[in-house]
N, C-alpha and C positions, 0 to 999 in steps of 0.2 A: 598735443594735450598731455601725453604720457611723460615726456622728458622732465618738465618742471616738477611733476609729482614725484618722480624717482629721485630727483635732486633733493626735494624736501624730506623724503623718507630717510635718505642717507644722512643728511645734515642733522635731523632730529635724533637719529640713532647715535651719531657722534657726540652730540651735546649731552644726551642722557647717559651714555656709557663711558665717556671719557675718550682719551686719544686712541686711535685705531692705527696700528701698523699696517702698512700695505703688504699684500702677499708677495712672496719671493718672485722676483721677475725673471730669475735665471731658470735653467733646466730644473724640472721638478719630477719627482717619482711619486706615483700614486699606487694604491692597492691593486695588485694583480690577482685575478681569479683564474685558477686552473681547474677545468672540469675533469672529474674522474669518472664520468659516466662511460658506459660501453661494456666491453667484455671483461668479466670477472670469472673467478672460480667459485664453485658452491658445492658444499658437501653436507649431507645429512648427519646428524649426531643423535640417533634415537636413544642411546644409552647414557648420554651426558658424559662422554669420555673426553671431550675436547680440552677442557681445562686441565684435567688430570694428566692427559698425555701431551699437553702443551702444543695444541694445534696452532696457537698464535705464532709459533716460530717458523712454521713452514706449511706449505699447501698439503693437505691430506691426499693420499693417493686415490681415494674414492671420489675426489672432487670432479664435478662436471662443469662444462662451459655454461655460463649463465650471463645474462645481460643485466645491467643496472641503469635506470630503475626498472624493476620488473618483480615478479612474484616467485617465491620459492617453488611453487607447485608446477611451474613450467618445466623446470629441470628435474624436479622430483614429484611426479604426479601422486596424488592421494597421500602426500606426506604432510604431517604437522608435528610441531615440537621444536627442537633446537636445530639450527643450521648455521654453518660457518661460511662466510664470504672472504675471499682474498683478492687483493689487487696490488700489482707492483707498479711503481711509477718513479720517475726522476723528478727532483724538485729544482726548479730554477733558483738561481742565486737570489738572496734577499738584498735589495739595494738600499734598504732603509737602516739607518743607524739605530741599533737597538730594536730592529724590526722583529716581527713574530710570524710564525707559520700557524695557521689556524685551520682545522678541519671542520667543515660545515656539512651536516646531514640535514636535508630538508624534511625527510620523514623516513622512519624505520618502524615497521609494524611487526611486533609490538614493543619489544625491549631490545636494547643493543648494548653489548660490551665491546669496547674498541681498544685495539692494540696497534701500535706502529713500531715496527722493528722489534717486536717482543715486549715493548714497554707499554704498560696499561695507561690509557688516556682518560678513561672514565666510563660511566654507565648512564644510560638514559632509558626511562620508562615512559611510554606514551606513543601511540601509533600514528599520530597525525602532526605533531608539532616539531618544529625545527630545533636543532641543538648544535652546539659547537664545542670543540675541545682544542686547547692550546697544544700544538704538537712540536713546538720549537725545540725542546730538549731531546726529542726522539728522532727528528727528521735528519736525513743525510742527503748529500747531493744526488746520489744515484742508487738504484736498486732498493728503494724503499718497499717494504712489505706491509700493507695495511690489512689487518685481520679484524673481522666484525662477527661476533657471536650474536645471532638473532634468535629471539624466542617468539615463536608463533604458538600462542597458548592452546592447550587442549583442556579436557575435563580432568586430566591427571595433573596434580601439582608439579610444576617445574620451577625451581627457584621460589617456591611458595606461591606461585601464580597459577590460577585456573581461568579458563576462558570467560565464564559468565561473570566473574568478579572484576573484569577489566572493561574499559570502554571499548565496545566491540560491535556496536549497532545491533543487528539481529543475526550475527554469524551463528551457524549451526553445525554441530558434529553429532551424529552423522548428518549429511546434508539432506535437506528436503526443500522442494520447490516452495517459493514464497519467502525464503530466508536468504541471507547473504552467505557466501562461501567463506570458510575460515582460511582466507588467504593471508599470507604474511611475507615479509621480506623488506629489502631496501626499496621503498616505494616512490622515492623522489631523488633528485640529483644529489651527488656528493661532490664537494668542491674543496680545493686547497686554496686558502687565502694567504697571500704574501703581503703583509701589511705593516705600516709603521707602528710604533709603540702607542701613539695616540690615534685612535680610530673611532669612527661612529659605530654605535651598537644598536640603536633603534631611532627611528624618526616617525613622529606622529604629528599630522597636521590636520586641523579642523577648520573648515570654512564656514563662516556665519552667513547664511543665505540672505539675510536682510542687509547687513552692513558691508559685506565684502571683506571683513577682517578674517585673517588667517592666524589662528593660534598654533604656534609651533612648539613642540617639545622634542628636544634632541637628547639622547643619552650618548655620552662619550665614554669610551673605555680607555683608561690609561695604564699601560704596563710600565709604571714609573716607581722609583724609590721614594720620591717626594713630590709634592705639588709643583706644577710647572705651568707657565703661561702659554696660551695658545690663541690663535686667531680663529674666529668662527664666523662664517658667512652664511647667510640665508638669502635665498632668492625665490621668487615666484615668477613663472613664465607660462604663457599659454602653451598647452601641450601640443596643439596642432602646428602653430606657426613657430613656436620656440622663442618668441620675443619676450625679454624680461619685462615684467610689469611692476615688480616691487623688489627691493633689495635692502639688506641690512648687514653691517659688519661690526663685529664687537671683539673685545679682548676678554678672555675668560681664563680663570685659573682652573687647571685640570688636576684633579686629585688622583692618587692611586686608586685603581678600581673604577667605579662608576661616578660620573658627574652629569648632572642634569642641567641643560641650558634651555631656557624658554625665551620666546620672542613672539611679538605680534606684528604682523604686517597688514597693510590694507591694499586691496586691489581696486583700482579705480574702475568705475563702470563695469563692475563684475557681471558676468553672465551666468545664469543658473544652469545646473545640470537638469535637463528635462528629458522626458521619454522620447520626444521627437527631435530634440536638439541637445544631445548630451555634451555640454561644454566641459572640458577638462583643463586643469592647470597642473603644472609640474612644480613641486616644491623641492628645492635642492639645499642640502646642508653640506658645508665643507669645513673641515677642521685641519689646522696646520700648527704644529708646535713651533714656538718662537725659536729662530735660529736653525730650523730644519728645512731642507728642501723637499721633504716628503709630506704628502697630504693624503687625506682620505675624504671621500665624499659619498653621500647617499642621497637618492632622490625618490620621491613617491608622486603618484598622480592623485589629485583630489578633485572634488567638485563642490559647488555651492548648492545644497539642496536640503530640504527638510521633509521628512515623512512621519506622519503621526495620525492618531485617531482624535477627531475633534468634532463636536456638534453632530454626533451620530454617524459619521462617515470617515473613511480613510482620506487623507489629504496629502498631496505632494506639492510642496511649495505654496501651500495655502489653498490650492485648488482641489475640489472634490474629485476623487477618482474611484472607479470600481476596480478593486484589486483582482486581476485576472492572472492566475498563477498555475503552475503545474509542478509536480515534484519529481526529482530524479535521484536515484542512488548511484549515478555514474557507473552503472554496470556495463561491462564490455565483454565481448566474446574473447575467449582464450585467456586474456589477462585479468578477467573478473572485474577488477576496478582499475585496471591499467589498459589503455587502448592500444591495440596493435598498430593502429593508425591514429596519430594524435588528432587528426581532423574529425574523428567521430564525435569527440566531446565538444568541439566547436559547432558541429552541425546541430547538436541538440539545442543550442542557444539560438542559432539562426533560424531553425525550424519553428521554435515556439514564437519567436518574434514575428515571423512571417504569418503565423496563425493568429496574430493579434494578442497574444499574451503580453503582459507588461512586467511580469515577474517570474522568477523560477526559484523553487525551494530545493535546497540540497538537504535531503532528509537524512539525518543522523550520519553525516559524513561530510567533511568539508570539501569545498570545491578545489579543483586543480588551480594552480596560480594563474595559468594562462586563460582559464575560463573567466576568472574575475576581470582580467584585463579586457577581454572581449566584451563582457557585460558593461563595463565602464564605457566602452566605445560605441556600442549600439543602442544604449538607452534601455537596458533590461535590469529591473530591480532584482536584488538577491535577498532571499530569506535563508539563512545558513544555520545549520546545526552540526554538532560534532558527534563523534562516535559514542560519547557518553550519554547521548540523548535518548537511547532506546535499549531496553533489556539489561541494564546494568543491575547486578545483584548487590545486595548490601554485604559489607565486609568491614573489618577494621581499617582497611585502606581505602574504602569507598570515597570518603570526602577528599582525600588528597588526589586520588586518581580522577575523580570528577572535575575538580578544579583545574588540574593540569590540562585536561582535555578541552574544557570550555574556554578557559582563559587563554590557553595557547592559541585557540582559533581566533579569539579577539585580537590578541597581540599580532598575529600574522596578517590579518585581513582588514584591520580597522581603518586603513587609509582609503579604501576603495569607495568611490562615490556611489557605485551601484548597490552597495551593501546597505540595506535599509532596515533589516530585521535580523536580530539575533534570536535563535530558537534554543531553549534550554532542554526541553524534553519532548518526546513523542509518545502518546498513548501509554503513559506511565501511571500505575496505580498509586494511591496515597501510601506513604510509608517513608522509610528512612531516606531513600533516594529523592523522592519528591520533596520532602521537607528540606533536605540539604540544598536542592536546586533553588527552591523558593527563597532560601536565606542567602543565596549567593549574590543577589542583585546589588547590594552596596559595593561589594568587591568588584563586580563587573563595571559599575559606574566609575570606579577609580581609574579604570583603563579606558573607558569610552562612555561619554555621556551624550552622544549625538544620535543614537539610534533607538528605535523601538525594540523592546524585548518581549517575546511571547513565551510564557512559562511552560505550557504543556499542551501541545497540539492534540485536540480531541477531548481534553479535560477528562481523562479516565480516572482522575483522582476523586471522582464523585463530587465535583465542585457544585453541581446543580442537580437537584433531585430528579428533574425531568430528563437527565442524561440516561437514566435507565431505559430499558426497552419496554414499551407498554405491553402489559400482559404477562411479563416475566417477573415472578416473585423471587427474591433472592435474600439469602443470609450470607453475611461476610463480615470481616472485621469492621470496627466502627469507622476507621478512617481510610479504608482501602476497599477495593471491589473484588479482591481475590486474596487467598483462596475463597471459594464460594460454593454454596449449594443453591441451585436454581430450579424453578419449576414453571412450566407453562400453565397458567391458571385458566386458560381459555379453552374453548371447544374448537379452535382452529389452529392451523400451523402458524408458527411465528418464526420469522427469520430476521437476523441482525448480526452484524459483525462476522459474517461468514458461518454462522451457526444456525441450525434449523431444529427447533423444538417441536415435536409432535404434541397434539393436545394432551394436557395433563402429564406431560413427560418431565421427569426429574433428572437432573444432571449435576455433576461435580466438576470442579476445575481447580488445579493446583495453583499455588501462589508464585509470585515472581521470585521469591527467595527460596523456592524449592519446598515450601510447605505443602503438605498433603491436604486436599479437600477431603473432608470426612463426614460420614453420617453414622451416628451411634444408635444402636438398639439396646435397651436395657431390659433384661428379662423380668417380667412382672411376677413370675412364679416359677417354681421348678417344674421340670418335665423334659420331654424329648421334642426337639424342634426339627422340622423339615425345612431346609433352606434352599431357595432357588434364587439365583442372581445372574443377570446378564449385563455386562458392561459393553457399551458400544460408542464409537466415535460419532458425534453429531456435528462436529466442525468439519472443515474440508478434509483434513486428515490428521486427527489428533494423534499424538505420539506420547502415550502415557503408560505407566505401570499401575496395575490394579490389584487390590488386595481385599481379602476378608479375614478378620482376625477375631478369635474367640478368647476373651480375657488376655489379649496381647499376643496370643500364639497363632501362627499362620494356619488358616484353614484352606486358603486358596491364594495363589499368586500367579499372575499372568501379565501380559502386556498388550497394548493396542498399537498396531502399526510399527512395532519395534522388534528387532531381532527375528524377523521373518514371521511374526505373528500377524493375524488379520485385523479387520476393523471391529471385531467383537470378541468377547471372551465370556464363556458361560461357566457357572459353578452350581453344583448340587451337592448337598451334604446333609447328613442326619447327625445331630449333636445332642448330648445330654447337657442341660443347663440347670443352674441353681438360680433362685431369685437373686437379682442384682448382677448376674453375669452380663457381660457386654459382648456385642457383636459389632465390630467396626468395619465399615465399607470405606476404603480409602483409595484416592486417585493421586498419583505422583506425576512428575513431569517426564518420566520415561527416559528419553534420550538426553536429558540434561538441558534441553532447549525449551525456553519458556515461550508460550503463546499458542493460540489456536488449539487448545488441549481440552476443550469441553467434551466430557464423556458422560453419556447417559447411563443411568442405573435403573434397571427394572428388577425389583426384588420382592419376594414374598417370604415370610417366616410363619410357618404354621406351628402353633403350640396348642395341643389338644384340639378343641373344636373351633379355635379362633385363628384367623389368618391376618397377619399384619402386613400392610402394604405402605411403604413410605410415600409413594407418589399420591395415593388416594388419601392418606391421612396428613399430608403436608399442611402446615399452618404458616401463613405469612405474618401472623401477629404475635405468636408466643413461641419461645424456644428455651427449654425443652417443651415438646408437645407430646404428652403421654409418654410412651416408651422411646420416642425418637428425639434425638438432639443433633442439630447441625453444628459442625465445628471444624477444627483443623488439628492436624498432627504436625509436630515440629519437623523441620527439614532434616534429612539424614539419608544414609544409603538404604535404610529399611524403615518402614513406619513403626513408631513406638507408641503403643496405646497409652503409656503412662504420661505422654505429653499432650493428650487430648485437651483442647480448650474450646468450650462452647462459644459460638458467636454471640455477641451482646444483643440485647433486645432494643437498644437505642442506637441511633445512627447520628454521627456528627459530620454533616457535610463540611467540606473544606471551606475555610473562610478566606482563603488566599485568592486574590484577583487573577485575571487572565493575562494582562499585559502591563507594560510600563512604557509610557511615552518618552521621547528624548528628554533627558534632564531629570526624569523622575527616578527616585530610589525607593519607591513603594509600588505595590501592585494595584492595578485599577480594574474595575468591573464594567467598563463602558460597553463592551460587546461580549458575546459568548463565542465559543470555539468548538465546533462539532465535526464528527466524521459520520454523517448519516448514509452509510452504504445501504443499498436497497436490493431487494430480490429482482432478478431478471427472469422473465419479462416484466416490465413496468406496467402494472395494471392501473386502472383509474384511481384506486386508492393511493397507490405509490406516487403517481404523478401529482395528486392533490397534496400529498405529504411534502413533496419537494417544492410545491408552489406556496405552501403556507408555513413551513417550519420556521421557527423564530427563536430568538434568544430569550433570556429570562424576562418575564413580564411583557412578552411580545416585542422585545427590544432587538437591537441590531445583532446579526449573526454573521460571523466569518465561517463559511462552510469550507473547512480547511482540508478535507479529503472526501472525495467521491468520484466514481467513474465506472465505466463499463468497458471491459477489454475485448480481446478476441482470442482465438486459438493462436498458439505458436505454430508457424508453418514448419512442421517437423521434417518434412522432406527437403525443402529449400534450405533451411538453416544448416542441415547436415552437409549439403553440397557446398555451402559457403565456407564452412570450417575446412572442408577438404581443399577448397580453392586457395585458402591462405596457409595451407600446410599444417593445420592444427587439429586434425581429426582425432588425435590422441589426447587432447586437453581434457581436464576433468569435466568441464561443462559440456564439451562436445560429446563425450561418452554418455553423459546423463541424457542429453537430447536423443542420442541414438537408441537408448533403451526404450524411451517413450515412442520413438518412431517405429521400432520393431513391434511394439504392442499394437500400434495403429494398423500396421500392415497385416498383422495376424487377424484383426477384426475385418479388415478389408477383404481378406480371402474368405473368412468364415461366413460373413454376411453377404458375400457377392456384391460388394458395393460398386463394382463396375457396372451394375445395372442401374445405378443412380448417378454416378459421376464417371466421366470418360477416363480419368486418371486420378491417382491420389492427390496430385497437386491441385486439382479442381475443387476438392473438398475444402482445402485450406484457403484457396483463393476466395471462395464464397464466404467463409468465416471472416476473413480479414475485411472483405468488402462490407459485410453486414455491420461491422462495428461503427462505421460512419453514421448510420441512421440511429443507432443506439446512443452514441455520443450526442447527436443533435437533439434527440428526444429528451434526455435528461437535462442537458444544458438549457434547452428551451424552457423547461419548467422552472429551473433555478433562476434564470434571467427574469422570469415573470413574478418572482417573489420579492416584494418590496422590502422585506426584512433582511435580505441577504445583501451585505455590503462588500463581499469579496468571496471569490471561489477559487480554491486551489485543487486542480484536477489530478486524479490518479490515472496514469502517470505519464511522464514525458516519453519514456522509452520502455520497451520490454525489459523488465529487470526482475531479479530474483528467480530467473528461469521461468517466468510467467509471460502471459500475453497482455499485460496491463497497459502497454504503452501506446502512445500516438504513432510511434514508429517502431520498427522491429529492433532486435538487438544489434543487427548490422546497420541500423539507421536507414533502412529502406522504408519508403512511405507505404502505409496501408491504404488500399484504393479508396478514394473519396474522402479520407479523413481530413486532409489539409483544407479542402473546400468546405467541409462541414464545420470545422472549428472556426475558420475565417468568417463564415456566415454567423455562427452562433455567438461569437464574441464581438460582433460589430457594435459600435457605440450607440447606434440607432437600429432597433430590431423589432419586428412584429413577432410576438409569441402567441401562437394560435392553438386553440384546443377544441376538440370535438369528442363528446362522450354521450352514449357509448360508441365505440369504434365500429362495432358490427351490429346491424339491426336488420329487421325485416321491413320490407316496403310498407310505408304508411306510418312507421314508428317515428317518434320524436327524438331529435338529437339536440343536445345543449351545445351551442357554439359560442366561443368567447375569443375576443381579441384584446391582448394586453400589449402596451407599448413599453419596451425597455429603452430608456433614454438616459444616457450619461451626459446630460447637459449639452446635447448635440444640436438642439433647435434654438434658434433665436426667438424672442418673444413675438407672439403673433398667433394667427389662426391657420390651421392646415386642414384642408378638405380631404376626406378619405372615402374611398369606394369599397364596399363590402359585397362580395359575390359568393354564391354557392352554385357550383356547376357540376354536372354529372356526365355520364358517358355520352359521347357524340354531341348532339346539339342541346342536350338537356340543360335547362336553366331553372334553378329552384328559387333563387332570391337575388335581388340586387338592391342595395340601400346605400345611403350616404351617412357619414358621421363627421364630426369635427373635433380636432385636437386643438386645445387652447393652451398656449404657453404664456404665463403672466410676465409682466415687466419685472426687471430687477428690483430688489427691495422687499419683495414678498418672501415668505418662508420657502425654503428649498422644496422643490417637488420631489416626490419619491423617485427612486431609480426605475420603478416599474409602476405603470398606472393603467387601470382598466379603461378601455375606450368603447367597446361594444360587446353586447351579449344578447343572445336570443335563443329560445327553444323553437326549433323548426321541424315541422312534420315533412318527411321526405317521401313523396309518392311518385317515384320514377323508376326507370328500368334498373335491373340489377347491375352492380359494378362499383367502381371506385368513384367517390365524390370528393370534391375539393372545396374547402373554405379558402377564399382569396381575399386579402386585404391589401389595398394599395393607396399610397399618397398620390393625390392628383396634382399637387402643386407644392413647391417649396421644400420638399424633403424626399430623401431616397433611403428608405430603410431596407435592411435585409429581412429574411424570413418571409412572412406574408402568405404562406400556404401550409395547410395541413389536410390530410386525407381521412376519410372514413368509408365504410363499405356497406352497401345495401344489397340484400338478397330477396328474391321472391319467396313468399310463403310456400310451404310444401304443397305440391299439386301433382296430379297424375296418379298412376296406379300405385297401390301399396307396395312396399318393398318385397312382400311375399304374402301369400294368402293366410298362412297360419304359423304361429310361433309357440313353442313350448316354453312357458315361463317357469323357471326352476327356482323355487324359493319365493317367499312372500315379499314382493316389492311393489307397493301401490304406485310409486312414481313411474316405474317402467310399464306397469299394466296400463296406466292412464295414457302414457305416450303411445303405446302400441294400438290400443283401441281407438285413440284419436286419429290414427292414420288408417283405420279400416282393416286392421290385422286381427284375425281371430286368435284368441289366447286360450290355451288349454294347459293342463298339467301333464306331467310325465306319465305316460300310460304304457306299461310293459307289454300289453297285448298288441299295440300298433307296431307297424314296421318302422324301424329306425332309418331305413334308406331315404335320404333326402330330407330328413327331419332337421329342423333348425331349433336349437335349444338356446334360450337366452337366460343366463344366470343372473339372479338378483343380487342385491347388496349383501344379503345374509342367506346362508344355506338352510334348507329344511333341517329340522332337528329330529333325532340326534344326527349330528353332522357326519360322523364317520360312516354309518350305513348309507346315508343319503349320497355321499360322494362315491361310495363303492357302486351303488346302483347306477349313478350317472356315468361312471367310468365304463361299466359294461355296455351301456347304451351307446356311448361314443365308439367303442371298439367294434360295434356291430354296424356302424355306418353313419351315425348322426354327426352333425357339426354343432359344437357347443361354443357359444360366444361368452367370454367373461369380461364384461366392460369394467368391472370393479375388482382389482386385485385383493381388496380387503376380504373377499369371500373365502379366501384360502387360509386365513389366520386361525391358529389355535394357540391360545395363550400368547407366548412371546415369539412364536415362530410364524413369520408372516406368510410362508408358503407351505405350511404343514400338509394341507389337503390337496395340493396341486397334483393331478393324476398323471405325473410323469416320473420316470425312474430317478432322474436328477432334478430335484425340486429347486435347487438354487436358492436365491434370495430375492427380496424386493429391496434393491440397494438405494440408499439415499444419495441423490446427486442434485444438490441445489445449485443455483447460479446466482452470483452477485457480480462483483468486479471480475472475478474469475468464473467464466460461464461455460456452460456446455452448448454445443451446437446440435439442434434437433434436425433430423433429416427424414425424408420420406420418399420412397420409390414411387414411380408411376404404377399404381396398382388399383384394382377396382375398389378397394376400400377407400381410396382417396379420389374416386371419380368426381369430377366437377369442382375439385378443390386445388389450391396451389400445392404442387408437389414436384418431385423429380429433382430434388436438391436439398439444400439447407432451407428450413422452413422460415417463412416470414413471421417475425415475432409480432408485428403489428396485427396481422390477421389472426394468429393463433394464440395470442397472449393469455387468454383465460383458459385455454385448453392445455397449455404446456404444464406437465407435472414436475414434481421434485423427486420422483422415484422411477427407477428403471428395473427391468427384468435382467437378472444376471445369474449365470451359473447353471441354467437349465440345459436340458438336452439340446443339441444343435437343432435349430428350427428348420422346418421344411421351407418356410419363406420368412425372411427377415424383412418386414414391410416398412417399419419405421424404427428409428433409434435415436440415441444421443451420444455424443462424444465430447468429453471435456479434455481438450488439449491445451487449455489455457493455463493450467497449473498441474504439472506432472501429466498423468494420463489416467482417465477412468472412462468407462463406457457401459452401455447397456441398451436394451431394446425397449421400445415403447409399444409397438404392435408386432406380434409374431404369430405365425401359424405353425402348429406342431401336428404331426401325424400321430394318431393313436389307434392302432389296429386298422380297421377299415374306415375310421372316421377321422375327424380333425377337431382341434380346439384352437380358438382364437384368443390370445392373451393380449390385454391392453392395459396400459397405465395412463393414457391420455385422460384428461378430466372431462370425459364425455357425459357421464351420467349427471354430474353436478351442474352442467350447463344446458341440459335439454330444455328446449322451449325458450331459452334466453339467448343462445348464441347459435346462429345458423349453421356454423361449422360442426357443432356438436350433433345437431339433428341430422346433418348430412352424413357424418361419419357413422353413426349408429345405423341409419337406414342403409348405407352402403355395405356395412358388415353383414346385415341380415340378408340383403339382396344377393351379395356374393356367396354367402353360406348356402342359400337356397338353390343357387345355380351352379355351385362348384361341383365338379365331378367327384364321385366317391370311389 
C-alpha cells in the first residue's frame, strides 16, 4: 500500500517544481563532525587580565586540567567571574571544494569570547543556546589552539554584566539552600564541523495530527559569491523501523547567506504520538549543490500529536487527560547542573514515568538534549522553561536577553514530539519583565505555532485578586506584588509561600528589581521621640539589609542572615524631631538575591505621651494613614529617602490571560494557574482547602506547584560524595556543614536515646514523606476543579529535600509506591474528620472517586466498611457508582460517592474506612485511618497542683480531673510541689517571676505549657528563669519541613514516641516554634530538626534543672487542644504526673 503512494508523492513534486536532477551517483563527501569534548585547560582570571595579557595566544601557567562539558567550579571551587579555556586539536583535511570549518558550541554559561590560533571568531551571550562561528580562515592542519573566555557573572559588573540582570534562573551569590548555584562554564559539547559551502542550518518539521501532513521548513546556508542551484531532498521515515513513507526532491536556488526551503509531505495511515504508544517519525533534509559531490543533511524526529485546553480540560489528541506532572531543575551532585553520571538525568524521566506521571516540567532551565530524546521515546510530555523564566531583573538589555533565552530554547527544541508546553515565566511579579514576556507571544508563534504556551506559572503578577493569601492585607505597586508592606489582620497564625505571619504582625519585602520595601512615619509635631524597632526574618531564611533613616540620614543599619548576622536585628534610639520630619524603615534584598525575603517589623515611636505602632495602626483601605505611609525606595547600594514613593490606593489586576493554545497568538483565561503550598502538618482546614480550591469563578485550576518533601540524609549524602571522589565540591562542602550541625545536636541532646544511629533519624524522615505525599495528592485528586497537578519536585534540588528521589537519584522509602497509587486513573480518595476522637464521638467519613474516564458506562457496586482494632466492626454498607452512556456531558474528574457521620463507640486504637468495588472495577486507594481514644479515667495525675497565673481554661481542666488547685503559698514546703503556669503571669510580672524562681530553686517543679508566658514586649523569652534565655525560634514547615521527634519518656507515656513523630496522630499538636539557645537541658524530651533546607533545629519539650527544682518547657500546642485532642490531654496529664513523681 505504501509504494504507490510514494510514487505519487514523487511524481506530484516533480510536476509542481519542474525537472529534478538526480543526486550524484559517484563517491560523495558529507559533513564531518569532530567532537572536541574531553580534557581542556582552565584558568581563573579574577582581575580581567586575560585580554590585556593576550591569554588567547597560549595557555596560562596557572591553568588546571578541566573537562568539557563541565563547570568552572570543579577545577576552581568557590570561584565566579572570568575564566579561560584552552584546547589544542588537529583539523582533518576539508574534502569539499570551497568547504568551511565551523566551530559549534552547544552551550556556554553565560558569555563566551572565542579565538582560534589567536584570531577572534566572535562573542556570544546567553547561557543555554547553541552558537557557531566560521573558523575557516583561522584553522590550520595541526596544532590548533582554541581559546574561550567565559564569563560566569557575579554582582560586580564585568563587561557591563551582572548576575541578576542575566537569564540565570534563581542562581544566588552567596549561596543559600533553595536557590541554584552560580555555576558557569562550557556546559555542553563543542564540535568542529567540516562542511561543504552549501549546508543545512536549521530544520523544523510540524506534523498535523489529523491529516498526517508534515510541514517542513529548511534553512540552507550558502557560503557563496552568487546564487547557485542545488538539489534538495526531503524524506519521512518511521523512526523505529526506518522505512521511508514519504519523499520529495526539488531543485532550489541557494542564495549567499540564508535560504528558506519549504515543503509539505503527507504520511499515509499516520500513527499518533500517544503517552502509551509514542510513535515517532524521522524527517531528513539533504542539500547538494549542482556539480558538487559534497552534500549536507540534517534529520529530526517528530510526532503527530496535539495538546491543548478545550471544554474545561487538558486534551491530548482530542482525548481528555489529567495532567500529572512534576518539576525538575536538573540539579546534580558535584556538577550542580551537570551529571557526573549521565544516566542520573535519564533516571529522573524513567522514575516519574514509572510513578504514573505523564509530563515533566523543566523549571527555568532547558532540558539536556538527550533527555528530550528519551521523553520522545517513552511517551512523557515536556513543559519547558528557559533561564529567563525566573528572577530576571529589569535592565536596558532585559528585552534582548529575555528573547535570546526563550526563543533560543524554542529554536533548539521545537521538533520534539514530547514537548507540548512552552513556559515563559515562573513566579514573576508584574512589571517590566512580565509585560515583556506577555508581549513575546507573536514572536514565539513565528517560530512555533504547534504548542501550548503558559505565561507565568503561579500567576504572581496578581492576575486574580484571590491569588492573595486570605487574611494578609498588603500594599504594593499597582501592577506588581512587590516591594510590599503586609500585615496579618487576623487573630491567628497565617502561613503561605514559606512565610509565617503571627497575628497582627507587619512585614516588609523588597522588590524584584532591588527596590526597598519601606514604611514612613511623618512626625505630627516637634519633640523628642523614643524609637524601638526589631526586624526579623519570617520567611525560611530571609537575607535582607535593614535600615532606619531620619530625614534620609542613617539612624540604624544592619542585616538579616547576611554577613554573619542573625535572623533578627534590634534598634533603639532617642531623636529630636520637627513637625514633618520623616523616619523611614526600609528592607532591601541584602545579598543581592531576590526571593524569600519577607522581614517582619515590630516598631514603636513614643512622642510625648503618645505611642505610635505601625502594626496596630495599619489600614488596608487608606494610604497614607495618619502618620504612616507604605511605599518603596528606589533600588541602589543604599536606601535614598528622596526616592520614597507611596503605594497607590487603587489596584490594577493584570488583564493578561494565563495560556495560549496551539495556533493562538493571544492569551486565554480558560483556567487559572496557582502554587498553593500549605503548612505541614496538613490539618482538616488545609485538606479541605486542597479539596475545594478552584480557579476564578469556581473554574478549572492547574495546580502547577505543591508538594511535601523530606530531610536531606546528610550522613549518607556525604558518604556518596566521598564515594565518587567529590567530597571537596562546593555542594558537598555545603552539605558537610549542615551534617556537622546535626551531629552537634545529636551529641548535645543525646539523640542516641531515641535513634540507634544518626542514619536512622534520616531514614525515618525520608520514609515519612511517602505518607505526606499521599495525603496531599489524595486531597487534590478529590478536587473536581483541578484539571492538572505539577508536583514539587522530581528530585532533591537546590540543596533541599523536596524531591521524590534524592540528589543521587536513590528512592525514598515508600514514595514510588505512594505516587503510583496516588496517580492511578481510578482511585478512591477517602476522608475522615476529625482524625483523633474520644470513644463515642462522631466522625465524618467521605468517599470520592477520582476517575480519568477509566470506567465504561454502567453500574458498579461498592462496599463501604469501617473496621477497628481486632474484630471490631463499626459499619458495612453498599453504594453504587453510575457511569452514563456516551453523549452526555463529561463527568467531573472527581465525584462524591458516599458520605456519613458515624458515632464510633469501640475500643481505643486505629480505625479504618475501607471502600471497595465489588465488580467491574479495580481502583487504588480505598483506605484511610483515624484514631479513637478512651476518655480519661482512673486516678488523677496528682492530688494537688499550684496554678500560677489566672488561667480559667487550665483551672477547669484540672478540677474536671479531680485535681485540687491552689495558689502559690510561700509558707508551704516546695518539696514535691507541682506548679502549672498559666497563659499569662500574675502582675506585675517581674516580681511574680522572681518569686516563682525562688520557689523552683527550693525544690518545686514548674511546668510551662505555654511559652507565651515569658514574653515581655518584643522579647519572647524575657522572663524565662534561666541564665541563657535563648529565644522562641520560628520554624514553620511547608514543602521544606522539619521532623519532630520524641524520646521514650514518661511525658509521652501511652503515646506514639521513640522516633520521628507521626504527623497524622499529632497534626494539631505540632507547633511552628521551638526553643533555641537556652542553657543545655537536663533532659531533651522532644524536638524538631529541619534538614530539608539547610539546617535548623530546636526543642519542643525540655527539662531544665534550677537549683533543687526543675522546670518543664513546652512549645507543643497542648493548651489549645485540651478537651479536643486526646493527645493534648494525655501530654499535660503525663507532665503533671511525672513532675509529681520525679525525684528532687
